[in-house]
Every structure is written in C-alpha cells, then in structure tokens.
N, C-alpha and C positions, 0 to 999 in steps of 0.2 A: 886589559878589560876581561879577557878570557879567564885569567887566573882568579880574578875577583868574582866573576860569575860562577866559576866552579866552586870556589870557597863558600859562596852563599848557598849554592845548591846542596853542598855537603852538610850545611847546618839546618837543612829542612825547608828552604825557601824555593819553590818552583820559579824558574827564571825563563826569560825570553829576550831577544834583542829588540831594541827600539831605535828609531831613526835619530841620528845625532844632529841633523841640520835640515834646513829647508822649510817649506810651508807646513809640512807634516811632522816637524820635529817632535820627538817624544812619542809618536805613534808607533805601534808595533810593526816590525818588518814581517812578522809571521802572517800568513794568509788569514788565519782565524783568531788573530789577536792573542789576548792573554789566555784563551782556552787551550793554546798549545804549550803553555808554560810547563816546564819539566825539570826534574832533578837528574835526568839521564845524561851522563857525562859525554857520551858519544854524540848525541844530538847537539848539546851545548857547544862542543868543539867544532862541529860542522857549521853552526850558525856564526860563531865568531871568527872562523877562518874565512867565511864569506864576507862578514861585516866586522872587521877587526876593531873599529872605533865605535861600534854600536853602544848606545846607552844600555844599562842593565835594568830591565823591567823585572819586577818580582811580584807575584801574587801573594797576598797576605795569607799565611798558613791558617788552616781552619781553627787552630787553637788560639789564634791571636785576633786582635782588632786594633785599629789605630784612630786617633783623632787627627784629622787633616786640617791644619790651620792655614788658611789662604788669605794673606793680607790684601791681595788685589780685589777680593770681594768683601773686605771689611773685617776679616777675622784676625784675632790676636789671642795670645795666651791669656792676657788679662781678662778679655771678654769671656773666654772659656771658664776661667777660674771663678768669675762672678756667678756663673750658673752652677758649677760643680763643687765649688770649694777647692781648697788646696789639693793638687794632684801629687801622687807619689812620684818620686824620681824614677825614671824608667828609660829604656832604650829609645833613642830618638834619631831621626834623620833630618838634617837641616838642608834646605834647598840651596843649590848653587846660584839661585837668583839673588841671594843675600838681602832679601826683603823681610825676613822673619818667617817665611813659609817653613813649616815643620810638620813632620809626622811623629806622633807620640804613640809608641806601641805598648799594648797591655795584654795580659792574659784575657782571653775572651770569657765573659761571664757565662755560667751554665744556663743559658736561656736560648730558646728556639729563635727568638726575634729580638732585635735591638732597635730602638726608637731614637731618631735624631731630632724629632720635632721640637724638643725643648732647648736645643742648642742654638746659639746666636748665629746671625748671618756670617758667612765666611768660615764656618766650622762644619766639617762634615765627618761622617764615619766611614772608615775604610774597613769593609768586612769581606766582600767578594771581589773588591777591586784590586788594583795594582798600583805600585809606586815606582818611581825611578830611584835607583839605589846607588850609594857611593861605590867607587869614586867617579861615577859618570859626570861628564862636564856639561853644565847647563848650556843649552843652545844660545841663549840670549847674552850670557856673560862670559862663557868659557871657563867659569870657576867650578870646582868640583862640589858635588853633594858630599856631606860630611856626616859621619857617625858621631853620636854622643853615646859612648859605649858603656851604658849602665845595664845592670841586670833588668830583665823584663819584669815589671811589677804587676801585682794583682790590684784591681780596682776595689776601693772600700765600698761597703754597702750603700752609703749615701749617694755615691755616683752611679752605682748599679740601679738604684731607684730612679735616677734621672733618665736612664736609658731603657726603662721598662715601658713598653707600649701601653696605651690606654685600651680598654676593652673595645673590640670592634663592634660597630653597630650592625645589627642584623639587617640584611637587605630583603626587601620584598621582591619576589620574582618579577622580572620585567621592569622594575623601577629604575629610572634614570637618575634619580636623586638630584644632586647638584652638578652633575657632570656637564650638562649643557651650559650652565652659567660659568663654570670653570673654563670650558673651552672658549666661550665668547671673550672672557677676560684675556686669555692668551692670544687669541686671534687679533685682538685690537690693541695689543701692548705697544707702547712707544719704543723706538730704538733705545737700546741701553738698558731696558728693563725686561726684554723678551725672555732671556734665558732664566732669569730669576723667577719671573712669573710662571714660566713653564714648569720649573722645579716645584714651586709652591703648589701649582694645580695638580701635578702628578702625585705629590706627597699627600695632599688633601684627599684626592680620589682613593689612594691606597688606604688611608685611615678609615675611609667609609666603605671599604670592601668592594671597590670597583672591579668590574669584570675586564677581561682582555679586550672585549669590544669597546668598553668605555675608554680604555687607554688608547685605543686606535683613534677614537674621537679627539682625544687630547693631542695625539701626535699630528693629526690632520690640522688642528688649530695652530700648532707650532710651525708647521710648514707654511700655512697661510700667513703667519706673521712675518715670514721672510727668513726664518732660520733654515740652515741646511739640514737635510734628512739625518746624516750621521750624527750631527750635533743634537738634534731633537731626540733621537732614539737613545743616545748616550745619557742625556739629562733625565729622560723618563726612567731609564733603567736604574740610574743612580738613586732616584727618588723611591723607586719600588724596593731597592735594596736596603733602604734605611732600617727595615725591620730585621735585616740579617738573614733573609731567606737564602738557603744554600742552593747553589746551582746543581 
C-alpha cells in the first residue's frame, strides 16, 4: 500500500491514510482529515509505516473533477448519461464494493464554480473532496478498488453547460428567505430521508446565496432530525462544494 500511495503522490495526487476496518472504515487516520493530504514522501512513509494496511485516500487535484456514481443512493452511469449525453472515455476508479460505484475523472472546466443541481440522485461531483484509491481493499467486501486506466478526458461543451451554475439571486440584507422553511423540512424528515433532505436543503440555500448563519440554522435542523453532527456537517459541506469553491 505504501508503494501505491507513493506512486500516486508522484503523479500529482495528494494522499493520506484512511481506516481499513471498523465502524469508521474509510475515515481518515489523520487528525485533520483530507486537509493533511500531501505528496511529501517522508510523511507518506511515516503514515504507512504506522498503518501499513491503511486505505489510500487522495484529494482530487485542483486541475481535475470527478463524477461520483453511488448506486446505494440510486446513481448509475445510465442515469448520468441521460442528463449529460454520452461521456468521453476517461480515467476511472471502480469501487471494491462491486455494486457499480465509480469515480469518473475529467479535466476540470475553466470555471470558478461547478453546479451539480441538474445531476440525478446518486450522482455527485468530486471537486474539493477525496476518494479511496486502488488497490485499497473495500472494508465490506475485501475486494480491491480498481483503475480503468484511460487518459484523462476533457468534457465537451454540452456537459460543461450542464455544470454551469444559474445566476445567484441577490439577497436583501437581513432577509431569511426560504431558510426557515428548508430547516423545518429537515428537522421533521422521516428516517431514511434525513440525509437526502439535508443535502437538498443545503444545496438550495447555497443557490439562494445563504449566509454562514443560515447554514448553521440548517445544521441545527439536521441535528434535531437525529443525524450525528459529523454526518450533518459533512453533508452540508458537500452541498456547498457543489459550486466548486476552492478551500
């Protein structure tokens, strides 16, 4: 695993070790998560000497983006293609869960923000996030993540249009807009729909130009619904990142 982590870092991917088993499987071993991702060989060697079987986590390089297909949330390549049209053949990673989960990596379009709002359920954008990389063994199956080793493709203009955000609505100072209604929907969500509704609410708030205070209102609603704080904040952060804002 160390050799593969080093090889990935040499290709420009900042890496870090992730837990290979247990309740927190796939979570970072590092104290500050993916923010500690590095290409520094000395640090990488120290990490994998301490955790030799650790999964390889890698932040998406700033020049790239990925479509994250998650079948457990209803995502599929067919659903994505229905929205985008045919996708160019590109570098991909197939999940060791063997359920069709895939990351499709492309050159990032020359835009400040990317928009995932037109994508179907179960399809997300990886821009500032991270993925588990081959040949890490999936905690649930013991099978390795696998490369589909194609050259990294550039998205055609028709797909870039799909990822172009709509104009942001101007906010009136002090206006709460629809945030209270969004928060109430999250707070009263039924089990099994809570995380999905939380993502929807945070995404909608971002589209409307919500403030940090507004997002804390939505976080509080997520906690009220019964979700754990780390899960709530991760989901809200993911929704805010749909525009591709850089850290």
